[in-house]
C-alpha positions as CSV (number, residue, x, y, z in Angstrom):
1,M,160.5,184.1,222.8
2,P,160.5,181.3,220.4
3,L,163.4,181.0,218.5
4,I,162.8,181.7,214.6
5,R,165.0,180.1,212.2
6,R,165.8,182.4,209.3
7,R,167.0,181.2,205.9
8,K,170.2,182.4,204.6
9,P,169.3,184.7,201.8
10,N,171.4,182.3,199.6
11,E,169.4,179.6,200.3
12,T,166.3,181.3,199.7
13,S,167.4,182.6,196.4
14,K,168.4,178.9,195.5
15,A,165.3,177.4,196.5
16,A,163.2,179.8,194.4
17,D,165.9,179.6,191.6
18,S,165.1,175.7,191.4
19,E,161.4,175.9,191.6
20,Q,161.8,178.3,188.5
21,N,163.8,175.8,187.0
22,V,161.4,173.0,187.6
23,H,158.6,175.1,186.2
24,E,160.7,176.2,183.3
25,E,161.5,172.4,182.7
26,E,158.0,171.3,182.7
27,D,156.9,174.5,180.6
28,G,159.7,173.3,178.0
29,K,158.3,169.8,178.0
30,N,154.9,171.0,177.4
31,I,156.3,173.2,174.5
32,K,157.9,170.3,173.2
33,I,155.0,168.0,173.4
34,S,152.7,170.5,171.9
35,T,155.2,171.1,169.1
36,K,155.3,167.3,168.4
37,H,151.7,167.1,168.6
38,Q,151.5,170.2,165.9
39,K,154.2,168.4,163.9
40,A,152.2,165.0,163.8
41,E,149.1,166.9,162.9
42,E,150.9,168.6,160.3
43,N,152.4,165.3,159.0
44,N,148.7,163.9,159.3
45,D,147.5,166.6,157.0
46,K,150.3,165.9,154.7
47,K,149.6,162.2,154.4
48,P,146.7,161.0,152.3
49,K,143.9,159.3,154.3
50,K,143.4,155.9,153.8
51,W,139.7,155.0,152.2
52,S,137.7,152.1,153.8
53,C,135.6,149.8,151.8
54,V,132.6,152.0,152.3
55,D,134.3,155.0,150.9
56,S,135.3,153.0,147.8
57,C,131.6,151.6,147.3
58,C,130.2,155.2,147.8
59,W,132.6,156.7,145.3
60,L,131.7,153.8,142.7
61,V,128.3,153.9,143.1
62,G,128.6,157.7,142.7
63,C,130.6,157.3,139.6
64,I,128.0,155.0,137.8
65,C,125.3,157.1,138.8
66,V,126.9,160.2,137.2
67,T,128.0,158.3,134.2
68,W,124.3,156.6,133.9
69,W,122.6,160.2,133.8
70,L,125.4,161.7,131.6
71,L,124.6,158.8,128.9
72,L,120.8,159.2,129.5
73,F,120.9,162.9,129.0
74,L,123.2,162.6,125.9
75,Y,120.8,160.0,124.7
76,N,118.0,162.0,124.9
77,A,119.7,165.4,123.7
78,L,121.1,163.8,120.7
79,P,119.4,163.4,117.4
80,A,118.1,159.9,116.5
81,S,120.1,160.0,113.6
82,F,123.5,160.4,115.5
83,N,124.4,156.7,115.4
84,Q,124.0,156.7,111.7
85,Y,125.8,159.8,111.0
86,V,128.8,158.5,113.0
87,T,128.7,155.1,111.1
88,E,128.5,156.8,107.8
89,A,131.6,159.0,109.0
90,I,133.6,156.0,109.6
91,T,132.4,153.5,106.8
92,G,130.8,155.7,104.4
93,P,127.2,156.0,103.4
94,V,124.9,153.2,105.0
95,P,122.6,151.4,102.4
96,D,118.7,151.9,102.5
97,P,117.1,149.0,104.7
98,P,115.7,146.4,102.4
99,G,112.1,147.5,103.1
100,V,113.0,151.2,102.0
101,K,114.9,150.0,99.0
102,L,112.1,147.7,97.7
103,K,109.4,150.2,98.4
104,K,111.3,152.6,95.9
105,E,111.3,149.8,93.5
106,G,107.6,149.5,93.9
107,L,107.1,146.3,95.8
108,T,103.8,145.8,97.7
109,V,101.9,143.4,99.7
110,K,101.1,140.5,97.8
111,H,101.5,137.0,99.3
112,P,100.7,136.5,103.2
113,V,103.7,135.5,105.3
114,I,103.9,133.1,108.4
115,F,106.6,132.9,110.7
116,V,107.5,129.7,112.2
117,P,110.0,130.5,115.3
118,G,112.6,127.7,116.4
119,I,113.6,126.4,119.8
120,V,114.5,128.7,122.5
121,T,113.4,132.0,120.9
122,G,109.8,132.0,121.5
123,G,108.2,133.1,124.7
124,L,106.6,131.4,127.4
125,E,104.3,132.5,130.2
126,L,103.0,131.0,133.2
127,W,99.1,130.0,133.5
128,E,99.2,127.7,136.4
129,G,101.8,127.1,139.0
130,H,102.9,126.0,142.4
131,Q,103.2,128.4,145.5
132,C,106.7,129.5,144.9
133,A,105.4,131.1,141.3
134,D,102.9,133.3,143.4
135,G,102.3,136.7,141.6
136,L,103.9,135.3,138.2
137,F,100.4,134.6,136.5
138,R,100.8,135.5,132.8
139,K,104.6,136.4,133.5
140,R,107.1,135.4,130.9
141,L,109.2,132.6,132.2
142,W,111.1,132.2,129.2
143,G,111.9,135.2,127.1
144,G,111.7,139.1,128.0
145,T,113.9,140.2,130.9
146,F,114.6,136.7,132.8
147,G,114.0,138.7,135.9
148,E,112.7,135.6,137.6
149,V,115.6,133.5,136.7
150,Y,117.8,135.4,139.3
151,K,115.0,135.8,142.0
152,R,113.7,132.1,142.3
153,P,116.1,130.0,140.2
154,L,115.0,126.6,141.4
155,C,111.3,127.5,141.2
156,W,111.8,128.5,137.7
157,V,113.8,125.3,136.7
158,E,110.7,123.3,138.4
159,H,108.1,125.2,136.1
160,M,110.2,125.1,132.9
161,S,110.5,121.4,133.2
162,L,108.2,119.0,132.0
163,D,107.0,115.5,133.1
164,N,109.7,113.0,132.8
165,E,107.1,110.3,131.9
166,T,104.7,112.3,129.7
167,G,106.7,114.9,128.2
168,L,103.7,116.9,129.3
169,D,102.6,119.3,132.0
170,P,103.6,118.3,135.5
171,P,100.7,118.2,138.0
172,G,99.7,121.9,138.8
173,I,101.8,123.6,136.1
174,R,100.7,125.2,133.0
175,V,103.3,127.1,130.8
176,R,102.0,128.3,127.5
177,P,103.5,130.1,124.6
178,V,103.1,133.9,124.1
179,S,100.7,134.7,121.2
180,G,101.1,137.2,118.3
181,L,104.0,138.6,116.7
182,V,105.5,139.7,120.2
183,A,106.1,136.0,120.8
184,A,109.4,136.0,119.1
185,D,110.2,139.7,117.7
186,Y,112.9,139.9,120.5
187,F,114.2,137.2,122.8
188,A,115.3,139.7,125.5
189,P,115.2,143.5,125.4
190,G,117.6,144.7,122.7
191,Y,118.3,141.3,121.1
192,F,116.2,141.0,118.2
193,V,115.0,137.8,116.5
194,W,112.2,138.4,114.0
195,A,111.7,142.2,114.7
196,V,114.0,143.4,111.8
197,L,112.2,141.2,109.4
198,I,108.9,142.2,110.4
199,A,109.9,146.1,110.3
200,N,111.4,145.7,106.7
201,L,108.1,143.8,105.6
202,A,105.9,146.6,107.1
203,R,108.0,149.1,104.9
204,I,106.0,147.7,101.8
205,G,102.6,147.5,103.7
206,Y,102.7,144.1,105.7
207,E,100.7,144.3,108.8
208,E,99.2,141.9,111.5
209,K,96.3,140.9,109.1
210,T,99.0,139.8,106.6
211,M,101.7,138.4,108.9
212,Y,101.3,135.6,111.4
213,M,103.6,134.1,113.8
214,A,102.9,130.5,114.2
215,A,104.1,130.3,118.2
216,Y,104.1,127.1,119.8
217,D,105.5,125.6,123.1
218,W,109.0,124.6,121.6
219,R,109.5,122.2,124.7
220,I,107.2,119.5,123.7
221,S,107.2,116.9,121.0
222,F,105.6,118.2,117.5
223,Q,102.6,115.9,117.9
224,N,102.2,117.0,121.3
225,T,101.6,120.6,120.2
226,E,98.5,119.5,118.7
227,V,97.5,117.0,121.5
228,R,97.9,119.7,124.3
229,D,97.2,122.8,122.4
230,Q,95.7,122.2,119.1
231,T,98.6,124.4,117.4
232,L,98.7,122.8,114.3
233,S,95.1,123.0,113.6
234,R,95.5,126.7,114.5
235,I,98.2,127.1,112.1
236,K,96.0,125.3,109.6
237,S,93.3,127.7,110.2
238,N,95.3,130.8,110.3
239,I,96.7,129.8,106.8
240,E,93.5,129.3,105.4
241,L,91.9,132.3,106.5
242,M,94.9,134.5,105.5
243,V,94.8,133.0,102.0
244,A,91.0,133.5,101.7
245,T,91.3,137.2,102.8
246,N,94.1,138.2,100.4
247,G,92.8,137.2,97.3
248,G,93.4,133.6,97.3
249,N,97.3,134.3,97.1
250,K,99.2,131.5,98.5
251,A,101.3,132.0,101.9
252,V,105.1,132.3,102.2
253,I,106.1,130.2,104.9
254,I,109.4,131.3,106.9
255,P,110.7,128.8,109.4
256,H,113.6,129.3,111.6
257,S,116.0,126.7,113.1
258,M,113.8,123.9,114.9
259,G,110.7,125.7,113.4
260,V,112.4,124.0,110.0
261,L,111.5,120.8,111.2
262,Y,108.4,121.6,113.0
263,F,106.7,122.8,109.6
264,L,108.1,119.6,107.9
265,H,106.0,117.7,110.5
266,F,103.3,120.3,109.8
267,M,103.0,119.5,105.9
268,K,102.7,116.1,106.6
269,W,100.1,116.3,109.4
270,V,97.8,118.5,107.5
271,E,97.3,116.3,104.6
272,A,97.2,113.0,106.8
273,P,93.7,111.9,107.7
274,A,92.3,112.3,111.0
275,P,92.6,111.6,113.8
276,M,96.3,111.5,113.7
277,G,96.5,114.1,110.9
278,G,94.7,117.3,110.1
279,G,92.5,115.9,107.2
280,G,93.3,118.5,104.7
281,G,93.5,116.3,101.7
282,S,96.7,115.3,99.6
283,D,96.4,118.9,97.7
284,W,96.3,121.1,100.7
285,C,99.9,122.4,100.4
286,A,99.5,123.0,96.6
287,K,96.4,125.1,97.2
288,H,97.8,127.0,100.3
289,I,101.5,127.4,100.0
290,K,103.5,129.2,97.5
291,S,107.1,128.9,98.9
292,V,108.9,127.7,102.3
293,M,111.8,129.8,103.2
294,N,113.8,127.8,105.4
295,I,116.5,129.8,107.7
296,G,119.3,128.0,109.3
297,G,117.2,124.7,109.3
298,P,118.8,121.7,110.8
299,F,117.2,119.3,108.4
300,L,119.4,116.4,109.3
301,G,120.2,117.4,112.8
302,L,123.0,118.8,114.8
303,P,126.1,117.3,116.6
304,K,125.6,120.1,119.2
305,A,122.2,118.6,120.1
306,V,124.3,115.3,120.9
307,A,126.6,117.2,123.3
308,G,123.7,118.9,125.0
309,L,121.9,115.7,125.7
310,F,124.9,113.8,126.7
311,S,126.5,116.3,129.1
312,A,124.4,119.4,129.1
313,E,127.2,121.2,127.5
314,A,128.5,122.3,124.3
315,R,131.5,124.7,123.1
316,D,130.3,127.7,125.0
317,I,129.8,125.9,128.2
318,A,133.0,124.0,128.1
319,V,134.8,127.3,127.3
320,A,133.1,128.8,130.2
321,R,134.5,125.8,132.3
322,A,137.9,126.3,131.1
323,I,137.8,130.0,131.9
324,A,136.2,129.4,135.3
325,P,136.5,126.0,136.5
326,G,135.7,126.8,140.0
327,F,132.1,128.1,139.1
328,L,130.8,124.9,137.1
329,D,133.1,122.3,138.1
330,N,133.5,123.1,142.0
331,D,130.2,124.6,142.1
332,I,131.2,126.9,144.9
333,F,127.7,128.3,145.0
334,R,125.9,125.1,145.5
335,L,123.6,125.5,142.8
336,Q,124.4,122.4,140.9
337,T,124.0,124.4,137.8
338,L,124.6,122.1,134.9
339,Q,122.8,119.1,137.0
340,H,119.7,121.3,136.9
341,V,120.2,122.3,133.4
342,M,120.3,118.6,132.4
343,R,117.5,117.7,134.3
344,M,115.4,120.3,132.7
345,T,116.6,120.0,129.3
346,R,116.3,116.2,129.3
347,T,112.5,116.6,129.9
348,W,112.3,118.8,126.6
349,D,111.2,116.2,124.1
350,S,111.7,118.8,121.1
351,T,115.6,118.6,121.5
352,M,115.6,115.0,120.3
353,S,114.1,116.2,116.9
354,M,117.6,117.6,116.3
355,I,119.6,114.5,117.0
356,P,121.8,113.7,113.8
357,K,119.6,111.6,111.0
358,G,120.7,109.4,108.4
359,G,123.4,107.5,110.6
360,D,127.0,106.9,109.0
361,T,125.7,107.2,105.7
362,I,125.2,111.1,106.1
363,W,127.8,111.7,108.7
364,G,130.5,109.3,108.0
365,G,132.0,106.7,109.9
366,L,135.1,105.9,111.8
367,G,137.3,106.5,108.8
368,W,135.7,109.0,106.6
369,S,133.4,112.0,106.5
370,P,131.9,114.3,103.6
371,E,133.7,117.2,104.9
372,E,137.1,115.1,105.1
373,G,140.0,117.7,104.2
374,Y,138.3,121.0,104.9
375,T,139.2,123.1,107.7
376,P,137.0,126.2,107.9
377,A,139.8,128.4,109.5
378,K,141.5,128.1,106.2
379,R,138.9,128.9,103.8
380,K,139.7,132.8,103.5
381,E,143.3,132.5,104.6
382,R,144.9,131.9,101.0
383,N,148.1,133.4,101.2
384,N,150.1,130.1,101.9
385,D,148.0,128.0,99.9
386,T,148.3,126.7,96.4
387,H,145.0,127.2,94.3
388,I,144.1,124.6,91.9
389,A,141.3,125.8,89.5
390,H,138.6,123.6,88.2
391,E,137.2,124.0,84.7
392,D,133.8,125.2,86.5
393,G,135.8,128.1,88.2
394,S,135.6,126.6,91.7
395,E,139.2,126.4,93.6
396,V,140.5,123.9,95.8
397,V,142.9,124.9,98.8
398,A,145.7,122.3,98.4
399,S,147.5,122.9,101.8
400,Q,149.1,120.1,103.9
401,R,146.7,119.1,106.5
402,N,146.4,116.3,109.0
403,H,143.4,113.9,108.6
404,V,140.4,114.9,110.5
405,N,137.9,112.3,111.6
406,Y,134.7,114.4,111.6
407,G,132.7,111.0,111.5
408,R,133.8,110.3,115.2
409,I,131.0,112.7,116.6
410,I,132.1,111.8,120.1
411,S,135.7,110.6,120.9
412,F,137.1,109.8,124.4
413,G,140.7,111.4,124.3
414,K,142.4,113.3,121.3
415,D,144.7,110.2,120.6
416,V,141.4,108.4,119.7
417,A,140.2,111.1,117.5
418,E,143.4,111.1,115.6
419,A,144.0,107.3,115.7
420,P,143.5,105.2,112.4
421,A,140.1,103.1,112.6
422,S,142.0,99.9,112.6
423,E,144.0,101.1,115.7
424,I,141.1,101.6,117.8
425,D,140.1,98.8,120.2
426,R,136.8,99.3,121.6
427,I,134.7,97.5,124.2
428,D,131.2,97.2,123.6
429,F,129.2,99.1,126.1
430,R,125.5,98.0,125.4
431,G,125.7,94.8,127.6
432,A,127.5,96.6,130.7
433,V,125.8,96.1,134.1
434,K,124.4,99.0,135.5
435,G,124.0,99.9,139.2
436,N,123.2,102.7,141.6
437,S,126.0,105.0,142.4
438,V,127.8,105.0,145.8
439,A,125.9,107.7,147.9
440,N,128.0,110.7,148.4
441,T,127.2,113.1,151.1
442,T,129.6,115.7,150.4
443,C,127.4,117.3,147.6
444,R,123.7,117.9,147.1
445,D,123.1,115.6,144.0
446,V,120.4,116.8,141.5
447,W,118.8,113.4,140.1
448,T,119.9,112.7,136.6
449,E,119.8,109.4,135.0
450,Y,123.3,109.2,135.4
451,H,122.9,108.2,138.8
452,E,121.3,104.8,137.9
453,M,124.2,104.2,135.6
454,G,126.9,103.5,138.4
455,I,130.6,103.4,138.0
456,G,130.3,100.2,135.8
457,G,128.1,101.9,133.3
458,I,130.1,105.2,133.2
459,K,133.4,103.1,132.6
460,A,131.9,101.1,129.6
461,V,131.0,104.2,128.0
462,A,134.4,105.6,127.9
463,E,136.0,102.4,127.1
464,Y,133.8,102.4,123.6
465,K,136.2,105.1,122.8
466,A,134.5,106.6,119.6
467,Y,130.9,107.0,118.5
468,T,129.6,107.9,115.0
469,A,126.1,109.0,114.2
470,G,125.1,105.3,113.8
471,S,126.3,104.5,117.4
472,I,125.0,108.0,118.9
473,L,121.6,106.5,119.4
474,D,122.8,103.5,121.4
475,L,124.7,105.7,123.5
476,L,121.9,108.2,124.5
477,H,119.5,104.8,125.1
478,F,122.1,103.8,127.7
479,V,122.8,106.9,129.2
480,A,119.1,108.5,129.1
481,P,116.8,105.5,128.7
482,K,113.8,107.4,130.1
483,M,114.2,110.3,128.0
484,M,115.1,108.4,124.8
485,A,112.1,106.3,125.4
486,R,109.7,109.3,125.1
487,G,111.9,110.7,122.1
488,S,111.6,107.3,120.1
489,A,108.0,107.6,120.1
490,H,107.9,110.9,118.5
491,F,111.0,111.0,116.1
492,S,113.0,108.7,113.9
493,Y,116.7,109.3,112.6
494,G,117.0,106.5,110.0
495,I,116.9,106.5,106.2
496,A,113.8,105.0,104.6
497,D,114.4,101.8,102.3
498,N,110.8,101.9,101.1
499,L,108.6,105.0,101.6
500,D,105.6,103.1,100.4
501,D,105.8,101.2,103.6
502,P,102.7,102.0,105.9
503,K,104.7,102.2,108.6
504,Y,105.9,105.8,107.4
505,Q,102.5,107.2,107.8
506,H,103.3,107.5,111.5
507,Y,103.9,110.9,112.9
508,R,107.1,109.9,114.3
509,Y,108.7,109.7,110.7
510,W,107.2,113.2,109.7
511,S,110.0,115.5,110.8
512,N,112.8,113.5,109.1
513,P,113.3,114.3,105.6
514,L,114.8,110.9,105.1
515,E,112.0,108.9,106.1
516,T,109.1,111.0,104.4
517,T,108.1,112.6,101.0
518,L,107.4,116.4,100.3
519,P,104.0,117.2,99.5
520,N,102.4,116.8,95.9
521,A,103.0,120.4,94.9
522,P,104.9,120.7,91.8
523,E,104.6,124.5,91.8
524,M,105.9,125.1,95.4
525,E,109.4,126.2,96.0
526,I,111.7,125.4,98.8
527,F,114.8,127.3,99.7
528,S,117.5,126.3,102.3
529,M,118.9,129.8,103.4
530,Y,121.8,129.6,105.7
531,G,124.8,131.4,107.0
532,V,128.4,130.1,106.1
533,G,131.9,131.4,107.0
534,L,131.7,130.5,110.7
535,P,133.3,127.6,112.8
536,T,130.5,125.4,113.6
537,E,130.6,122.3,116.1
538,R,131.0,119.1,114.4
539,A,132.5,116.6,116.9
540,Y,134.0,116.4,120.3
541,V,136.7,115.0,122.3
542,Y,135.5,113.9,125.8
543,R,137.2,112.9,129.0
544,S,135.7,111.0,132.1
545,T,135.3,113.5,135.2
546,P,137.1,112.2,138.5
547,L,133.8,112.9,140.6
548,A,131.4,110.7,138.9
549,E,129.3,110.1,141.8
550,C,128.5,113.8,142.5
551,Y,128.9,115.5,139.1
552,I,127.8,114.9,135.3
553,P,130.5,112.0,134.6
554,F,131.6,113.1,131.2
555,Q,133.0,116.8,130.0
556,I,134.4,118.3,126.8
557,D,138.1,118.1,127.1
558,T,139.1,121.7,126.6
559,S,142.8,121.1,126.9
560,A,142.6,119.3,123.7
561,D,143.8,121.9,120.8
562,D,144.9,121.4,117.5
563,E,145.0,124.6,115.2
564,N,146.0,122.5,112.1
565,N,143.1,120.2,112.4
566,C,140.7,122.9,113.5
567,L,140.3,121.3,116.7
568,K,139.7,123.9,119.4
569,D,138.6,123.7,123.1
570,G,137.8,119.9,122.6
571,V,135.7,120.6,119.5
572,Y,136.2,119.8,115.7
573,L,134.9,122.7,113.8
574,V,133.3,122.7,110.3
575,D,131.6,125.2,108.2
576,G,128.4,126.6,109.1
577,D,126.5,129.1,110.9
578,E,127.9,128.6,114.5
579,T,125.1,126.3,115.2
580,V,124.0,124.3,112.3
581,P,126.8,122.5,109.8
582,V,126.4,123.2,106.1
583,L,126.0,119.5,105.6
584,S,122.8,119.5,107.7
585,A,121.3,122.9,106.3
586,G,122.1,122.5,102.6
587,Y,122.4,118.6,101.7
588,M,118.4,118.2,101.2
589,C,118.0,121.2,98.8
590,A,121.2,120.5,97.2
591,K,120.9,116.7,96.3
592,G,118.3,115.2,98.6
593,W,115.3,116.9,97.1
594,R,116.9,118.3,94.0
595,G,114.6,117.5,90.9
596,K,112.3,114.4,91.1
597,T,113.6,111.9,93.9
598,R,112.2,109.4,95.9
599,F,111.8,112.1,98.8
600,N,110.6,114.8,96.2
601,P,108.2,112.9,93.6
602,S,106.6,115.8,92.6
603,G,109.9,117.9,91.5
604,I,109.2,120.7,94.0
605,R,112.2,123.2,92.9
606,T,114.8,123.7,95.5
607,Y,117.4,126.4,96.0
608,N,120.1,126.9,98.1
609,R,120.9,130.5,99.5
610,E,124.2,130.9,101.4
611,Y,124.9,134.1,103.2
612,D,128.6,134.5,103.7
613,H,129.4,135.8,107.0
614,S,131.0,139.3,107.3
615,P,131.1,140.8,111.0
616,P,130.2,144.4,111.7
617,A,132.3,147.1,110.8
618,N,132.1,148.7,114.0
619,L,130.2,148.5,117.4
620,L,127.3,151.4,116.2
621,E,126.3,148.7,113.6
622,G,125.3,146.1,116.4
623,R,124.9,142.6,115.3
624,G,125.8,143.5,111.7
625,T,123.8,143.6,108.3
626,Q,125.9,141.0,106.7
627,S,126.0,138.3,109.5
628,G,125.7,134.7,108.8
629,A,125.3,133.6,112.6
630,H,122.5,131.1,113.3
631,V,120.1,133.9,115.0
632,D,121.7,137.2,113.7
633,I,121.2,136.0,110.3
634,M,117.7,137.5,110.7
635,G,119.1,140.7,110.4
636,N,120.9,140.1,107.2
637,F,120.0,142.7,104.5
638,A,120.5,140.2,101.7
639,L,118.3,137.3,103.5
640,I,115.6,140.1,104.2
641,E,115.5,141.3,100.7
642,D,115.3,137.8,99.4
643,I,112.4,137.1,101.6
644,I,110.6,140.5,100.6
645,R,111.0,139.9,96.9
646,V,109.3,136.2,97.1
647,A,106.5,137.6,99.5
648,A,106.1,140.3,96.9
649,G,105.5,137.6,94.0
650,A,109.0,136.7,92.9
651,T,110.6,133.1,92.3
652,G,113.7,131.7,93.0
653,E,114.9,132.1,89.3
654,D,114.0,135.8,89.9
655,L,116.4,135.7,92.7
656,G,119.1,134.1,90.5
657,G,118.5,130.3,91.7
658,D,121.4,129.0,93.9
659,E,124.0,131.4,95.8
660,I,126.8,129.3,96.9
661,H,129.9,130.2,99.1
662,S,130.5,126.8,100.5
663,D,131.6,123.3,99.2
664,I,127.9,122.0,99.9
665,F,127.7,120.4,96.3
666,K,131.2,118.5,96.3
667,W,130.3,117.1,99.9
668,S,126.8,116.0,98.7
669,E,128.3,114.0,96.0
670,K,130.4,112.0,98.6
671,I,127.2,110.9,100.2
672,N,126.2,107.7,98.8
673,L,122.1,107.7,99.2
674,Q,119.9,106.0,97.0
675,L,117.8,108.7,95.5
């Protein structure tokens, strides 16, 4: 028999116990692990989940959509009078619009009205273009939604630019002005230009047959609007037709901004003999025009135009550069933004119509200016000033201020802008040698005329240090010779010594009120209507940029500030409407044309109507009914009322004559101009 080994009872129990212990330990571990997982899950449930970028974007889009639909629902659900109700609850009863008010007085249609828009505000549409512009036939390239600017910006720049040699259409491109009242009623959706005035005229009975928008291509020179589009002939024919179909009542002309200069040109063109003129005869204006009511007219030009042509910027662009220097200076998106703007705008000959006219006689020199001693920011801040009353009731603010050299339209450096004239050591730039800039492969150059100047030419411009209205023309001829060659053929900026000289019969002088005469129309009236009380660009402090080969070599020095001298972000400010200084808008009607002068031989009556700026009382008021800003003034109730009264038959005397809030008459007396 085989031997069978039996375990001892105690060994068997010990083995079983050990196996049981092992299982119990494993079970315990499993229990512990499961407990840990439960606790971890509980902790995860307690901790907030982290949102991914996708979650955040979805949440943002959802919030925007919900908010949009909620606002849309409220907009459709609330009564149309809700805005007026809230406004009246905040500010009190809102006055009737001028059209409603004057209709209650019994005013009705009498004189046909012609609107003459200014630069930028009129719509332009495409009639022929290159392949990149497929699908844009008769779509607006300017005005409207500007959708094509964002979709194809370089194509848009190409089609908005003119030929750099002729100032007319480039080959294969035709961009033309939009016709009708819609050409300039709104510049963009919700941003009115002529719409408010048109609506108020309609309140007393005006309609299309008694209103005409004299739309034109504001990019090209005034005479070329006739050469290319026969625009001047169309304006002449429409005025004649409207006068004939309205019982012989003469027309009231309402130009705005650059349209003021355009209509000055028209009044000389229409009476001049063909082929240069319209052949209407010397009495055409007397027969067809009752009044010319100029709004925000840059009669004597704009310092702002100089900054735009010189460096493709003005105060707004300079401030944008100071706020976000990486966008414009470093050009992180590789769009060469300002270079494209400069290349495009320097093909627009019309911009040269607004270069300051009259030289140092009008605008001042290195050591003087008509506005000397005046600071717009202090005009209404009378608390700390001593008032000196004159016999005529006017007041002078006698506060301690530093001397401001407004006559120096461009100064290279704040120290140059403030230095006495005798201490400025200038090196003449006119004979400087030009040369091509050194090639720079680190940037995509957009050609401008600065590329032909070279480092030597750029340095010479800066070393001249200070430029007045008398030397600005030489500066622009030096930095942009091709542009100024075209401009000089169409515009002039001097003062006529002898207006009987036959040379002044040429069209290049017709938009300069200092080199031409008003028509022989003694019964006609001319109004200069403009805003005051807003800081307006008058002179600039510049600096040279360190990357002249790659970028525009000059910039407004936004670090230059001096509140006591009204120097802000490198710009000296005076009184005006934010765009046109009072001196340019008001001088001709205040003095140059006042009474019988050599510029106004028939003694046409002139009036200055100033509108003191008052900002909107609240957001619901929009751009304000008492605004004096250059475009917003088109919604000014007082201005609209003046226009409607004249259109209904009133004269300047009926309006009360001059309405003055600025020092225009005092400044005019400082200008030594033979009248």
